[in-house]
C-alpha positions in Angstrom: 93.2 92.5 101.8 96.5 91.2 103.2 96.5 87.5 104.3 95.7 87.2 108.0 98.9 86.3 109.9 97.7 86.7 113.5 94.1 85.9 114.6 92.9 86.4 118.2 89.3 85.6 118.9 87.7 86.2 122.4 91.1 85.5 124.1 90.9 85.2 127.9 93.8 84.5 130.3 92.8 84.3 133.9 95.0 83.5 136.9 94.0 82.3 140.4 96.2 83.9 143.1 96.0 83.8 146.8 96.2 87.0 148.8 96.9 87.5 152.5 97.6 90.5 154.7 101.2 90.9 156.1 102.2 89.5 159.5 103.1 86.2 161.1 99.5 85.4 162.1 98.2 85.8 158.6 101.1 83.7 157.3 100.3 80.8 159.7 96.6 81.1 158.9 97.3 80.8 155.2 98.7 77.4 155.7 95.2 76.1 156.6 93.0 78.5 154.7 93.8 80.5 151.6 91.4 82.9 149.9 91.6 82.6 146.1 91.2 85.6 143.8 90.8 85.5 140.1 93.0 88.0 138.1 91.7 88.7 134.6 94.9 89.5 132.8 93.2 89.3 129.4 89.4 89.2 129.3 88.0 88.6 125.9 89.9 90.5 123.3 89.7 90.0 119.5 91.7 91.3 116.6 93.4 90.3 113.4 96.7 91.3 111.9 97.7 90.9 108.2 100.9 89.7 106.8 103.6 92.4 106.8 101.7 94.8 109.1 103.5 96.8 111.8 101.0 97.1 114.8 101.5 98.8 118.1 100.0 96.8 121.0 99.5 99.4 123.7 98.2 99.9 127.2 99.2 100.9 130.7 101.2 98.7 133.0 99.2 95.7 133.9 96.9 96.0 130.9 97.7 92.4 129.6 100.1 93.3 126.8 102.9 90.9 127.7 100.5 88.2 128.7 98.9 88.4 125.2 102.3 88.3 123.5 103.3 85.2 125.5 100.1 83.5 124.5 100.8 84.4 120.8 104.4 83.0 121.2 103.1 79.8 122.7 104.6 80.4 126.2 101.2 80.6 127.9 98.0 78.7 127.3 94.8 80.7 127.0 92.0 80.2 129.5 89.6 80.3 126.6 89.2 81.7 123.1 91.1 80.9 119.9 94.5 82.1 118.8 96.3 81.4 115.5 99.5 82.6 114.1 99.9 81.8 110.4 97.4 79.0 110.8 99.2 77.5 113.8 97.9 77.1 117.3 100.7 78.6 119.4 100.3 76.5 122.5 101.0 73.3 120.5 104.5 74.7 119.9 105.1 72.8 116.7 108.5 73.0 115.1 107.1 74.7 112.0 105.5 77.4 114.2 108.6 78.0 116.4 110.7 78.5 113.3 108.3 81.3 112.1 108.2 83.5 115.2 110.4 85.2 117.7 109.8 87.1 121.0 112.2 89.8 122.1 111.7 91.2 125.6 113.7 94.3 126.5 114.0 93.3 130.1 115.2 89.7 129.5 118.1 88.4 127.6 119.1 85.2 125.8 122.8 86.1 125.3 125.3 84.0 127.3 126.7 86.4 129.8 130.4 85.3 129.9 130.6 84.4 126.2 130.6 86.6 123.1 127.3 87.0 121.2 128.8 85.0 118.3 128.5 81.9 120.5 124.7 82.6 121.0 124.3 83.1 117.3 126.0 79.7 116.6 123.8 78.1 119.2 120.6 79.5 117.7 121.8 78.4 114.3 122.0 74.8 115.6 118.7 75.0 117.5 116.8 76.2 114.4 118.7 74.0 112.0 119.7 76.9 109.8 122.0 75.8 107.0 125.5 77.3 107.3 125.4 79.2 104.0 122.0 80.8 104.9 123.4 81.6 108.4 126.4 83.4 106.9 124.1 85.4 104.6 121.8 86.3 107.5 124.7 87.3 109.7 126.1 89.5 106.9 122.8 91.3 106.5 122.2 91.7 110.3 125.8 92.9 110.8 125.3 95.6 108.1 121.8 96.7 109.3 122.8 96.8 113.0 126.4 97.9 112.5 127.6 95.1 114.8 131.2 95.2 113.7 133.5 93.5 116.3 130.8 93.6 119.0 130.0 89.9 118.3 133.4 88.8 119.5 133.5 90.6 122.8 132.1 89.0 126.0 128.5 90.0 126.5 129.1 91.3 130.0 131.5 93.9 128.6 128.9 95.4 126.2 126.8 98.4 126.9 123.0 98.1 127.2 122.5 99.4 123.6 125.1 97.1 122.2 123.6 94.1 124.0 120.1 95.0 122.6 121.5 95.1 119.1 123.0 91.7 119.6 119.7 90.4 121.2 117.9 91.4 118.1 120.4 89.7 115.9 120.2 86.5 117.9 116.4 86.5 117.7 116.5 86.9 113.9 119.0 84.2 113.0 116.2 81.9 111.7 114.6 84.8 109.8 111.2 84.6 111.5 108.0 85.8 109.8 106.4 87.2 112.9 108.2 89.4 115.4 106.7 89.9 118.9 108.7 92.8 120.4 108.1 93.7 124.0 109.7 97.0 125.0 112.7 96.5 122.8 114.1 100.0 123.5 113.6 100.2 127.2 116.4 101.8 129.1 118.2 102.9 125.9 119.4 106.4 125.3 117.7 108.5 122.6 120.3 107.9 119.8 120.2 104.1 120.4 116.4 104.1 120.4 116.6 105.6 116.9 119.1 103.0 115.7 116.8 100.1 117.0 113.7 101.7 115.5 115.3 102.2 112.1 116.6 98.6 112.1 113.1 97.2 112.9 111.5 99.2 110.2 114.0 98.3 107.6 113.9 94.6 108.6 110.1 94.7 108.1 110.4 96.4 104.7 113.1 94.0 103.5 111.5 90.7 104.6 107.8 91.5 104.8 107.8 90.2 108.4 104.8 90.9 110.6 105.5 93.0 113.6 103.6 93.4 116.9 105.3 96.0 119.2 104.6 97.0 122.8 106.3 100.1 124.1 105.8 102.9 126.6 107.9 105.1 124.4 105.4 106.8 122.1 108.2 107.8 119.7 108.7 104.1 119.0 105.0 103.7 118.2 104.8 106.9 116.0 107.8 105.9 114.0 106.9 102.2 113.4 103.2 101.6 113.7 100.5 103.0 111.4 98.0 100.9 113.3 97.5 100.4 117.0 95.6 97.9 119.2 95.0 99.3 122.6 93.9 97.3 125.7 93.3 98.4 129.2 92.7 96.0 132.2 92.4 93.1 129.8 89.8 94.7 127.6 90.1 96.1 124.0 89.9 99.9 124.0 90.7 100.7 120.4 91.8 99.0 117.1 92.6 101.2 114.1 94.8 103.7 112.5 97.0 105.7 114.8 96.3 109.0 113.0 92.5 108.4 113.4 92.9 107.7 117.2 94.7 111.1 117.5 92.0 112.9 115.6 89.3 111.2 117.6 90.8 111.9 121.1 92.5 115.2 120.5 91.2 116.8 117.3 92.9 120.1 118.1 96.4 121.1 116.8 99.4 122.6 118.5 101.3 125.6 117.1 104.9 125.4 118.3 106.5 128.9 118.1 110.0 130.2 118.5 109.9 133.9 119.0 112.6 136.6 118.5 111.5 138.5 121.6 109.2 138.6 124.6 105.5 138.7 123.9 102.5 139.7 126.1 100.4 136.8 127.1 97.3 138.5 125.8 98.8 138.6 122.3 99.5 134.9 122.5 95.9 134.1 123.6 94.6 136.1 120.7 96.1 133.3 118.5 95.2 130.3 120.6 95.1 128.8 124.1 98.5 128.8 125.8 99.7 125.3 126.6 103.2 126.2 127.7 105.8 128.8 127.6 109.6 128.6 128.2 112.9 129.7 127.0 112.6 127.4 124.0 109.4 128.8 122.8 105.6 128.8 123.1 103.0 126.1 122.5 99.5 127.2 121.5 96.4 125.0 121.1 93.9 125.7 118.3 90.9 124.0 116.8 91.7 121.9 113.7 89.5 124.0 111.5 91.2 127.2 112.8 94.8 126.3 112.0 95.1 128.5 108.9 93.7 131.6 110.5 95.8 131.1 113.6 99.0 130.7 111.6 98.2 133.9 109.7 97.5 135.8 112.9 100.7 134.5 114.6 102.8 135.5 111.6 101.1 138.9 111.4 101.2 139.9 115.1 104.0 138.0 116.7 107.9 138.1 116.2 107.9 134.6 114.9 111.3 133.1 114.2 110.1 129.5 113.5 106.6 127.9 113.5 105.5 124.2 113.3 102.0 122.6 113.4 101.8 119.4 115.3 99.3 116.9 116.7 98.8 116.6 120.5 101.5 114.4 122.1 100.7 110.7 121.9 101.3 110.4 125.6 98.4 112.8 126.2 96.2 111.0 123.6 96.8 107.6 125.3 96.2 109.0 128.8 92.9 110.5 127.6 91.9 107.2 126.0 92.5 105.2 129.1 90.5 107.8 131.2 87.6 107.5 128.8 87.7 103.7 128.8 87.7 103.5 132.6 84.9 106.1 132.9 82.8 104.1 130.4 83.3 100.9 132.3 82.4 102.7 135.6 79.2 103.9 134.0 78.4 100.3 132.9 79.1 98.9 136.3 77.0 101.6 138.0 74.1 101.0 135.7 74.3 97.3 136.4 
């Protein structure tokens, strides 16, 4: 079994907030009496991640993903529970710990806006006390992997979003961290740039053996990078295991994606499987997993098939169904109580 790199045991992070209705009267009243409300951002989750693993950390907006990453990175203190990263307690923010980790947030930047990224790289080299020869080797590797070229010498404000994200990743990896916390690293990027970033992250993991925890609402990121997923919803753990197993458990059926050479009667399609969608690009049929082979044979025998592929249900649908099941189960528990 791989050495445990990240250990989270019964982690809780609760906030106390004060709410008030809108209006001047409420605003004046809140000066004298405020009603506190406890927000349970994370409410008792536990999991472990081995050295070198690539794990997707998933959940809907407000699930507690970013809060958990900030606790793991040492930016937030847990309300209770125990968290360790390579044996370190993150909240102590020891120098040895900080040199092992990095946190990249797609919606925040560390690059200096009016200066070229090379200046940020040099600053990070000094902060992390990276020897000059090692810094030069690292920059050569990152420049090759990310195809940075002359981008590093242009003012940050002149770079496109995709170019800035490539430089953000490079800046975060100057000290060759052993643990990468990536929070929405491809947010806002076009499809081609998302592929570039995904390919880079995967190759960096394979080259260095770094441990990766990724949050993303783009399921293509997760499918391409993360054999395992940890799913939380409203601060609670919903699933921890292989991504393929999650898909089989939630949506065991398969999808036949057909491109046809001509129009086909709907009844002929339904004789093969349940029609999920039809458009100019083709037809999508749903069939039971154990009926895939007969369905493929029938489609090829009875339909003008130009092209056929067999796919799993879209991950977006799988995740939506998982969240619905988790919330229904919690509602049943609450009602029973």
